[in-house]
C-alpha positions as CSV (number, residue, x, y, z in Angstrom):
1,M,-113.9,126.5,31.9
2,S,-112.6,123.9,31.0
3,K,-113.7,120.6,30.7
4,S,-112.1,119.5,34.2
5,A,-112.6,122.2,35.9
6,D,-117.0,121.3,34.8
7,R,-117.0,118.6,35.4
8,L,-115.2,118.8,39.0
9,F,-118.1,121.3,40.1
10,R,-120.5,118.0,38.6
11,L,-119.0,115.6,41.2
12,L,-118.9,118.2,44.5
13,S,-122.7,118.5,43.4
14,L,-123.2,114.9,43.1
15,L,-122.2,114.1,46.2
16,E,-122.6,117.5,48.4
17,D,-125.2,115.8,50.3
18,G,-122.9,113.5,52.0
19,S,-125.4,110.1,50.2
20,P,-122.4,107.2,49.6
21,W,-122.3,106.5,45.9
22,T,-120.1,104.0,44.6
23,A,-117.1,104.2,41.6
24,G,-120.4,102.2,39.2
25,E,-123.6,104.7,39.8
26,L,-120.6,107.5,40.1
27,A,-119.1,107.3,37.0
28,S,-122.9,106.7,35.2
29,A,-123.5,109.4,36.9
30,M,-120.6,111.7,35.0
31,D,-120.5,110.0,32.3
32,V,-117.3,108.8,32.8
33,P,-114.6,106.1,32.3
34,G,-114.0,104.9,35.8
35,R,-110.3,105.5,35.3
36,T,-111.4,109.4,34.6
37,L,-113.5,109.0,38.1
38,R,-110.5,108.4,39.8
39,R,-108.3,110.8,38.8
40,D,-111.4,113.6,39.2
41,I,-111.9,111.9,43.1
42,A,-108.1,112.4,44.0
43,S,-108.3,115.6,42.1
44,L,-110.2,116.7,44.9
45,K,-108.5,115.3,47.9
46,D,-105.8,117.2,46.8
47,S,-107.7,119.9,46.8
48,G,-108.3,119.4,50.3
49,Y,-111.7,118.3,49.9
50,D,-112.0,116.0,52.4
51,V,-113.6,112.4,50.0
52,T,-114.2,108.6,51.6
53,S,-114.1,105.2,50.4
54,T,-114.1,102.2,50.8
55,R,-112.8,98.9,48.6
56,G,-115.1,95.7,48.2
57,R,-118.3,94.5,48.1
58,G,-120.3,98.1,49.3
59,G,-117.6,100.2,49.2
60,H,-118.2,103.4,48.1
61,Y,-117.2,107.1,48.1
62,R,-118.8,110.5,50.4
63,L,-118.1,113.7,50.7
64,N,-118.5,114.6,54.3
65,S,-120.1,117.4,56.2
66,H,-119.3,120.5,54.5
67,N,-117.4,121.3,57.8
68,S,-114.4,119.4,56.2
69,V,-114.7,121.5,53.0
70,P,-112.2,124.1,52.6
71,V,-112.6,127.9,53.6
72,L,-113.4,129.9,51.2
73,P,-109.9,132.7,49.8
74,I,-111.9,135.5,50.8
75,Q,-112.6,136.9,54.1
76,G,-114.5,139.6,56.1
77,D,-116.9,141.7,54.1
78,E,-115.1,140.2,50.9
79,A,-117.4,137.1,51.7
80,V,-119.8,139.6,53.0
81,A,-120.9,141.4,49.9
82,V,-120.5,138.1,48.1
83,V,-123.1,136.6,50.2
84,V,-125.8,139.4,50.6
85,S,-125.8,139.8,46.9
86,L,-126.9,136.1,46.0
87,H,-129.7,137.4,49.3
88,A,-130.5,140.1,47.4
89,A,-130.0,139.2,44.0
90,A,-132.4,135.7,44.9
91,K,-134.8,138.8,46.1
92,G,-135.5,140.1,42.6
93,V,-134.1,143.6,44.0
94,V,-130.9,144.2,41.1
95,G,-133.9,143.5,38.4
96,I,-133.0,140.7,37.3
97,N,-135.5,137.5,36.7
98,F,-132.6,134.8,38.1
99,P,-133.4,131.4,38.3
100,H,-135.4,131.4,42.6
101,R,-133.3,128.3,42.9
102,A,-130.0,128.5,41.1
103,V,-129.1,131.7,43.2
104,V,-130.8,130.1,46.3
105,R,-128.7,127.1,45.6
106,A,-125.0,129.3,45.0
107,K,-125.9,131.0,47.7
108,R,-126.4,128.2,49.9
109,R,-122.6,126.7,48.7
110,L,-121.1,130.0,48.8
111,R,-121.8,130.5,52.5
112,D,-121.2,127.1,53.5
113,L,-117.9,128.0,52.7
114,L,-117.3,130.6,54.3
115,S,-115.4,130.3,58.2
116,P,-117.9,130.8,61.0
117,E,-117.0,134.2,61.9
118,D,-117.5,135.1,58.3
119,R,-120.5,133.3,58.1
120,R,-121.7,134.9,61.4
121,Q,-121.2,138.1,59.9
122,A,-123.4,137.2,56.6
123,D,-125.7,136.1,58.0
124,T,-126.1,139.1,61.0
125,V,-126.3,141.9,58.0
126,I,-129.1,139.5,55.8
127,A,-131.3,139.4,58.8
128,A,-131.0,142.6,59.3
129,I,-132.1,143.8,55.9
130,D,-134.8,144.1,54.4
131,F,-135.1,144.1,51.1
132,S,-138.1,145.8,49.3
133,T,-138.6,145.0,45.1
134,E,-142.1,146.5,45.0
135,R,-141.0,149.3,42.7
136,S,-138.5,147.3,40.2
137,S,-139.5,146.4,36.5
138,R,-137.6,142.8,36.4
139,V,-137.0,141.7,32.9
140,S,-135.3,138.0,33.3
141,E,-132.6,137.0,32.5
142,G,-132.8,135.0,29.4
143,T,-133.5,138.4,28.2
144,L,-130.3,140.0,30.1
145,S,-127.8,137.1,28.1
146,L,-129.2,137.1,24.9
147,L,-128.7,140.6,24.2
148,A,-125.6,140.6,25.8
149,R,-124.6,138.2,23.8
150,A,-125.6,140.3,21.0
151,I,-123.5,142.7,21.7
152,R,-120.8,140.4,22.0
153,E,-121.4,139.6,18.7
154,S,-122.7,142.4,17.2
155,R,-125.4,141.1,15.9
156,E,-129.1,142.8,14.6
157,I,-131.8,142.1,17.5
158,T,-135.6,142.8,16.3
159,F,-138.2,143.2,19.2
160,S,-142.1,144.8,19.2
161,H,-141.3,147.9,21.4
162,V,-144.5,149.9,23.6
163,G,-143.9,153.4,23.5
164,R,-145.9,156.6,23.5
165,G,-146.8,155.9,19.6
166,G,-148.5,152.7,20.4
167,Q,-146.3,149.4,19.6
168,R,-143.6,149.1,17.4
169,R,-141.5,147.0,16.1
170,R,-138.1,147.9,15.4
171,S,-134.5,146.8,14.7
172,V,-131.4,147.4,16.4
173,E,-128.1,147.2,16.8
174,P,-127.3,147.2,20.9
175,A,-125.4,148.5,22.2
176,R,-124.6,148.8,26.0
177,L,-127.6,147.5,29.1
178,V,-127.9,149.6,31.8
179,N,-129.8,150.1,35.1
180,L,-131.4,153.2,36.3
181,E,-133.6,154.4,38.4
182,H,-134.4,150.6,38.8
183,R,-135.1,150.5,35.6
184,W,-133.5,147.8,32.9
185,Y,-132.9,150.0,29.3
186,L,-131.0,149.2,26.5
187,H,-129.0,151.7,24.1
188,G,-129.0,151.4,20.8
189,W,-128.9,151.9,17.3
190,D,-132.1,152.6,16.3
191,R,-132.0,152.0,11.6
192,D,-134.6,152.8,11.6
193,R,-134.6,155.6,12.9
194,R,-130.9,156.5,11.9
195,G,-129.8,157.2,15.4
196,W,-129.5,156.4,18.7
197,R,-132.1,155.5,21.0
198,T,-132.6,154.4,24.2
199,F,-135.4,151.3,25.2
200,R,-137.9,150.6,28.6
201,L,-136.8,146.1,28.9
202,D,-139.8,146.2,30.3
203,R,-141.9,147.6,27.4
204,I,-140.4,145.6,24.8
205,S,-141.0,141.3,23.4
206,G,-140.9,139.1,20.7
207,L,-137.3,139.9,21.6
208,A,-135.0,137.9,18.7
209,T,-131.3,137.7,17.2
210,T,-130.9,138.2,13.8
211,S,-127.7,136.8,11.5
212,N,-127.2,140.3,10.5
213,R,-123.5,141.6,11.4
214,F,-122.6,144.7,11.9
215,V,-119.8,147.5,12.5
216,P,-120.6,148.6,16.0
217,A,-121.0,152.5,15.5
218,P,-119.1,155.2,18.1
219,L,-120.5,155.7,21.0
220,P,-122.1,158.7,22.3
221,E,-120.1,160.9,24.1
222,G,-119.8,161.4,28.1
223,D,-121.0,158.5,30.8
224,I,-123.8,156.1,28.9
225,A,-125.4,156.4,32.2
226,E,-126.5,159.9,31.7
227,V,-126.9,160.2,28.5
228,I,-130.3,157.5,29.3
229,R,-131.1,159.3,31.6
230,G,-131.6,162.1,29.3
231,D,-133.1,159.9,27.2
232,F,-135.5,158.8,29.8
233,H,-136.0,163.0,31.0
234,R,-137.1,163.8,27.5
235,E,-139.7,160.7,26.6
236,R,-141.2,162.1,29.5
237,Y,-144.7,165.0,29.1
238,H,-143.9,166.9,31.9
239,S,-141.8,167.6,34.7
240,V,-143.4,168.3,38.6
241,T,-141.3,170.0,41.5
242,L,-143.0,169.2,44.4
243,D,-142.5,169.4,48.2
244,L,-143.5,166.2,50.3
245,R,-144.1,166.4,54.1
246,A,-142.8,163.1,55.0
247,T,-138.9,162.0,55.5
248,P,-137.6,160.1,51.8
249,T,-137.6,157.0,52.4
250,E,-141.9,157.8,54.2
251,A,-142.7,159.1,50.7
252,A,-140.6,156.3,48.8
253,S,-142.7,153.6,51.1
254,R,-146.1,156.1,50.8
255,L,-146.3,157.0,47.2
256,Y,-148.3,154.2,44.7
257,R,-145.3,154.9,42.2
258,V,-142.3,157.0,42.4
259,D,-141.4,158.2,38.9
260,G,-138.0,161.0,39.6
261,V,-135.8,161.5,42.6
262,L,-136.8,162.2,46.0
263,E,-134.7,164.5,47.7
264,P,-134.5,166.0,51.9
265,L,-134.8,168.8,51.9
266,E,-133.9,170.6,55.4
267,S,-136.8,172.5,57.3
268,P,-136.5,172.7,60.9
269,E,-139.4,174.6,61.4
270,D,-142.0,172.9,59.4
271,G,-140.9,169.0,60.3
272,T,-139.4,166.8,57.8
273,W,-140.1,167.6,53.9
274,T,-139.2,165.5,50.5
275,R,-138.4,167.2,47.3
276,Y,-139.8,164.8,44.1
277,L,-138.4,166.1,41.3
278,A,-141.6,164.4,39.2
279,L,-141.2,162.9,35.3
280,V,-144.2,162.0,34.4
281,E,-146.8,161.3,31.3
282,S,-149.9,163.0,33.0
283,F,-150.5,165.4,35.6
284,E,-153.4,163.6,36.0
285,E,-151.6,160.2,37.2
286,L,-149.6,162.1,39.2
287,L,-152.6,163.9,40.8
288,T,-154.5,160.5,41.0
289,V,-151.0,158.9,43.2
290,L,-150.4,162.2,45.0
291,V,-154.4,162.1,46.0
292,L,-154.1,157.8,47.0
293,S,-150.5,158.4,49.0
294,D,-152.4,160.9,51.7
295,L,-149.4,163.1,51.8
296,E,-149.4,166.9,52.5
297,F,-147.6,168.8,49.6
298,T,-147.1,172.0,48.6
299,V,-147.0,172.1,44.7
300,V,-143.3,174.6,43.8
301,D,-143.7,174.1,39.6
302,P,-144.4,174.0,37.2
303,P,-147.8,176.5,37.3
304,E,-150.0,174.5,35.2
305,F,-150.1,171.4,37.4
306,R,-150.7,174.4,40.5
307,A,-153.4,175.8,38.5
308,M,-154.9,171.3,37.9
309,V,-154.6,171.1,41.3
310,R,-156.3,174.5,42.7
311,E,-159.5,173.2,39.5
312,S,-159.5,169.5,41.5
313,S,-159.8,171.8,44.8
314,A,-162.4,173.6,44.1
315,R,-163.9,170.1,42.2
316,F,-163.7,168.1,45.2
317,H,-165.5,170.9,47.9
318,R,-168.6,171.6,45.4
319,A,-168.9,167.7,46.2
320,V,-169.6,167.8,50.1
321,T,-170.5,171.6,49.7
322,G,-173.3,171.8,46.5
323,P,-176.9,172.2,46.6
324,H,-177.3,168.2,46.2
325,V,-175.7,167.3,49.3
326,Q,-177.8,166.2,51.7
327,G,-178.1,168.0,54.9
328,G,-176.5,171.4,53.5
329,G,-173.3,173.3,53.5
330,G,-171.0,174.4,55.2
């Protein structure tokens, strides 16, 4: 953004609440001479902003009501998409911890620039949507910005990463950032292991950019998201296929956590069922999640998990029917 454009946005920010400003106050707040201020005020007026000015004692500048602000040159679906996207960002749906106040201010300002019809449409859509973020891992905007700059400038980064083998310090040549299955990932060249690796951003800490530059290596062939999905699958210990007696939405709301994919199944005779393709670090963890969900389920695969569920079921049965249970079994 040019310096003049940056000044105009700053000037609008000061004037937007409609309060009167003397020329001296505005020039001081903007840190510009009076001549530059007058030129910027003229630029705002030429752009259609209703800025009034009075001369003499008590003279001031004032930006009139938001209704006088020029309508944003986007319409219909474009306007709704932008405002709803900002609303989603404020709710954390995109998995980035943007400064909440900054996002809310941006949404408010953009909304004020819409035509009345588009504003009503955007408000209607937002009022009808319930954004759920409880299963999304959140990454700070600062972390993403640091990584994005390192990728752009081809600078090596270092960080501590928690994997299956515990926490280790890594030196990486960053290549791409990808949001996949409600998580943020970094794909880069691991200098110590001499190969491409994928790191979950919610598992790294102590991130720092070094002064070491590198020549970017050719990325692996194919879609990066699919490459990362493959890494994501391989890093898990077990793949389990289950059928859950619920819709995908119901299943997602009742499972304590979802590690995998929920797909609807056609099951007209038995009601609504969902196929759950789970990728988990342990059978015990998955069984705990299923028990807490109180969902009816069938184990499709693998046989090892089916055997574990059978053994656990027998143990639960013994817990309430064994010889030490007061009142007898049955």
